[in-house]
C-alpha positions, -999 to +999 in steps of 0.1 A: +249+815+074+268+796+103+264+757+101+248+757+140+223+784+125+219+760+098+212+732+114+188+751+140+169+768+117+136+747+109+148+722+134+113+708+138+109+700+104+141+684+100+134+664+130+098+656+118+115+643+082+140+626+097+118+604+123+092+597+091+122+586+071+132+563+103+095+549+104+094+542+065+127+525+065+114+503+093+082+497+078+100+483+047+122+460+067+093+448+088+073+439+055+108+425+039+110+401+068+076+389+066+079+379+030+063+407+013+070+407-025+058+435-047+051+412-074+019+402-057+003+434-053-024+445-078-013+474-086+025+466-094+024+435-119-005+418-139-010+395-165-038+377-188-049+342-187-075+330-215-095+303-204-106+288-239-143+271-248-165+277-217-198+265-218-221+296-218-248+287-191-284+298-192-301+316-163-340+318-163-367+331-137-376+304-114-405+280-126-398+290-162-393+258-181-386+273-215-358+257-234-331+278-252-305+275-276-275+299-272-254+305-303-222+299-300-225+278-268-188+283-259-168+314-251-136+325-245-126+344-213-095+361-205-090+376-172-065+400-162-051+398-127-019+389-105+001+364-112-001+346-080-043+348-080-043+334-117-022+303-105-049+295-081-078+300-102-092+266-123-110+263-155-137+248-135-142+281-108-154+305-139-190+306-151-199+322-183-239+326-182-266+348-200-293+359-180-327+357-195-346+356-164-361+387-183-363+376-215-397+386-237-416+366-255-399+370-288-379+339-302-349+356-305-326+378-284-288+390-283-277+391-248-243+402-230-225+372-215-216+375-181-193+360-158-188+348-125-157+344-104-149+329-072-156+349-038-132+369-029-108+366-062-103+401-078-098+405-110-088+440-131-104+432-161-127+403-175-128+401-215-155+378-232-150+367-266-175+369-285-189+393-261-226+382-268-244+353-277-280+349-292-306+332-273-336+314-291-365+298-279-371+263-285-406+258-291-419+227-275-454+213-287-457+197-246-454+237-237-483+252-256 
């Protein structure tokens, strides 16, 4: 096959591939000029930060005047996200809570600890230690 035939054979495919390569190169150049850093992308890099000793809040049904004690009353929360997102996250932004809105009339229940993060914050993983707590209903003589 001669050189002109080699170049002209499947010319449309070759021209399309060249145009696509130039387009991708252009996009990368624009991204670099605008300050895009791959390390800030959630799929490229992440790290774990642990927020120790967070209080466990109790969520009950509206109008429920029952009192509960939670054991343990504090948990450690580990969050995996991008380094830039974790640097903006404060310990006071994280809420660890146990939902007792549908608690039965028993005196003791084991419930999973849930975590609430600020709106718009994306976490790849959230780990709570311990993952569950025991909620015990405190019986007040004034509630009877």
